[in-house]
C-alpha positions in Angstrom: 20.2 -6.2 -13.0 23.6 -5.4 -11.6 23.6 -1.9 -13.2 20.4 -0.6 -11.8 21.7 -1.6 -8.1 24.7 -0.3 -9.1 23.1 3.0 -9.9 21.1 3.2 -7.4 24.1 3.0 -4.8 26.3 5.0 -6.8 23.6 7.5 -6.6 23.6 7.0 -3.1 27.0 7.6 -2.4 27.8 10.6 -4.4 24.6 12.4 -2.8 26.4 12.2 0.9 30.0 12.8 -0.5 29.0 16.5 -0.5 26.6 17.7 -2.4 24.7 19.6 0.1 27.5 22.0 0.0 26.9 23.0 -3.5 23.4 23.9 -2.8 22.3 27.6 -2.3 19.4 27.3 1.3 16.1 28.6 0.6 15.7 31.9 2.3 14.6 31.5 6.2 10.8 32.2 5.6 10.6 28.6 3.8 8.9 26.4 6.3 9.4 22.6 5.1 8.0 19.5 6.4 10.3 16.6 6.8 8.5 14.4 4.9 10.7 11.0 6.6 7.5 8.9 7.3 4.9 8.6 3.7 1.8 5.9 3.4 0.5 5.0 0.4 -2.6 3.4 -0.6 -3.1 2.2 -4.5 -5.5 0.4 -6.0 -3.7 -2.5 -8.0 -4.1 -4.2 -11.0 -1.8 -6.2 -13.6 -0.8 -5.5 -16.7 -0.7 -8.3 -19.8 -2.5 -10.7 -17.2 -3.9 -14.0 -19.1 -7.5 -12.9 -20.3 -9.7 -16.1 -19.1 -9.0 -14.6 -15.2 -11.0 -11.3 -13.9 -9.0 -9.2 -11.2 -11.6 -7.5 -8.7 -11.9 -4.2 -8.3 -10.7 -4.5 -4.6 -7.0 -5.3 -5.2 -4.8 -3.4 -3.1 -1.4 -2.3 -2.5 -0.1 -0.5 0.6 3.7 1.4 0.9 4.7 2.6 3.9 8.1 4.6 3.8 10.7 6.0 5.8 12.5 8.2 3.8 16.3 10.3 4.7 17.2 13.8 2.7 20.4 13.1 1.2 20.6 16.8 0.5 18.6 19.5 0.0 15.7 19.9 3.2 15.6 22.7 3.0 15.9 24.0 -0.9 13.2 23.9 -4.0 15.3 20.5 -4.8 16.0 17.9 -3.1 16.7 14.2 -3.0 15.5 11.3 -0.1 16.1 8.0 0.2 15.2 5.2 3.3 13.4 1.8 4.0 9.9 0.7 2.5 7.6 -2.2 3.4 5.0 -2.7 0.2 2.6 -5.2 0.3 0.2 -6.1 -2.5 -3.0 -7.7 -2.7 -4.4 -9.1 -5.6 -7.8 -10.8 -5.5 -9.3 -13.0 -8.6 -11.3 -15.9 -10.0 -8.2 -18.6 -10.0 -5.4 -19.6 -8.1 -1.9 -20.4 -9.3 -0.5 -24.0 -9.7 2.7 -25.6 -10.8 1.7 -28.9 -11.1 0.5 -29.3 -14.0 3.2 -28.0 -16.5 6.1 -27.2 -14.0 5.7 -23.5 -14.3 3.1 -21.3 -12.8 -0.1 -21.7 -14.6 -3.3 -19.8 -13.7 -6.4 -22.6 -12.9 -10.2 -21.3 -13.5 -12.1 -22.7 -10.6 -15.2 -24.7 -11.3 -18.8 -22.6 -11.8 -19.8 -25.0 -8.7 -17.1 -23.3 -6.7 -18.4 -20.4 -4.7 -15.9 -18.5 -2.0 -15.6 -15.5 0.0 -11.7 -14.6 -0.2 -9.4 -15.4 -3.0 -6.0 -13.3 -3.1 -2.6 -13.5 -3.7 -0.5 -11.9 -1.5 3.2 -10.4 -1.8 5.6 -8.4 0.6 8.9 -6.7 -0.2 11.1 -4.6 1.5 12.1 -1.9 -0.5 14.8 0.5 -1.2 13.3 3.7 -3.0 15.3 6.7 -4.1 13.5 10.1 -4.4 13.5 13.5 -6.3 11.2 15.8 -5.4 10.8 20.2 -6.3 8.4 21.9 -4.3 6.9 25.1 -4.8 6.9 28.0 -2.0 4.5 27.8 0.7 1.2 29.9 -0.1 -0.9 32.0 2.4 -2.2 28.7 4.4 1.6 28.0 4.6 1.2 24.6 2.2 3.0 24.1 -0.7 3.1 21.9 -4.1 6.1 18.8 -4.4 6.0 16.7 -7.1 8.8 13.7 -6.5 9.9 11.0 -9.0 11.8 8.0 -8.2 12.7 4.2 -8.4 12.6 1.6 -5.9 13.9 -1.7 -5.6 13.2 -4.4 -3.5 13.5 -8.4 -1.6 10.5 -10.2 -1.4 10.1 -11.8 2.2 6.9 -13.5 1.7 4.3 -14.5 -0.1 1.1 -16.6 0.2 -2.4 -17.4 -1.2 -5.4 -16.9 0.8 -8.4 -18.7 0.4 -12.1 -18.8 2.3 -14.9 -21.2 0.4 -15.6 -24.5 -1.0 -12.9 -27.0 -1.0 -11.5 -28.0 -4.5 -8.4 -29.5 -3.9 -9.7 -32.6 -2.4 -13.6 -33.5 -1.5 -16.3 -31.6 -2.4 -19.3 -30.8 -0.8 -17.3 -28.9 2.0 -15.7 -25.1 2.9 -12.0 -24.8 3.9 -10.2 -22.1 5.0 -6.0 -22.1 4.2 -3.0 -20.0 3.7 -0.7 -21.4 1.1 2.7 -20.1 1.4 5.7 -19.8 -0.5 3.9 -19.4 -4.0 6.5 -21.2 -6.4 8.0 -19.0 -9.3 7.6 -15.8 -7.9 10.5 -13.1 -9.2 12.6 -12.4 -5.6 13.3 -8.8 -6.9 10.9 -6.2 -8.0 11.9 -2.7 -9.4 9.7 -0.2 -10.9 9.4 3.8 -11.1 6.9 6.2 -9.3 5.8 9.6 -9.4 3.9 11.9 -6.9 2.2 14.9 -6.5 1.2 16.0 -2.9 -0.3 19.7 -1.5 0.5 19.9 1.3 0.5 16.2 3.2 -2.0 14.9 1.0 -1.3 13.8 -2.7 -1.6 11.3 -5.0 1.2 8.0 -6.7 1.3 6.2 -9.7 3.6 3.1 -9.7 5.1 0.9 -12.5 6.8 -1.9 -11.7 10.0 -2.5 -14.3 10.2 -5.9 -13.2 7.9 -9.1 -13.6 5.7 -10.7 -10.9 7.0 -14.6 -12.3 10.5 -15.0 -13.1 11.6 -14.0 -16.4 11.4 -17.2 -18.5 7.7 -17.5 -17.7 5.0 -16.4 -20.1 2.8 -13.9 -20.0 5.4 -11.0 -18.9 2.6 -9.9 -15.9 3.7 -6.0 -14.9 1.8 -4.7 -11.4 0.9 -0.8 -12.0 -0.7 1.2 -9.0 -2.2 4.1 -8.2 -3.5 5.6 -5.1 -3.3 8.5 -2.5 -0.4 9.3 -0.3 0.0 11.1 2.9 3.2 12.6 5.0 3.0 11.6 9.1 6.2 12.9 9.6 
């Protein structure tokens, strides 16, 4: 983990130190977007989760990023970093409990329990580093862009949101609540991503190299997401 943080920091410092001076600028007819504010809206799933639970297809991830070019803003190859806020909403037919074995355990609802909302939400602040390759603009002044990179983030908030039949205490009533600070979640997450754009619109794929829960707990659930991206500025 420390090696990853040092590597990302080292790349950023090295980039600021003068790489831009060695970059040969493209001709003046190349017009680039700033590519500073990017919104990703993704479908989210897990790898290696317990077979007895079912993830809903409406599980989602939203990532809002502000990226500043380190070098190559007017070149075919460039690099950018900045800050991002990511929110993951996983909807499934169970809930996380630590009351049985003092570890995260997925508890299934009884068949008699009916609910409208049941999801696990995590919110991270991220440090992304992105490398970009671009083509020349076409006659419509649009180009293709391939970007790839990695991100590391810290968990700001987590909660379980539920609305439906009461399952914790008495039965026969309905309830609605948010339970914050889900235990045993990994405080740090890190992973890799790639994006392909045409103009302002693109698709993205994200793969986590960290597990959802702390490494010592099994199974080692790994988040993965795919979706659409849009450049605003």
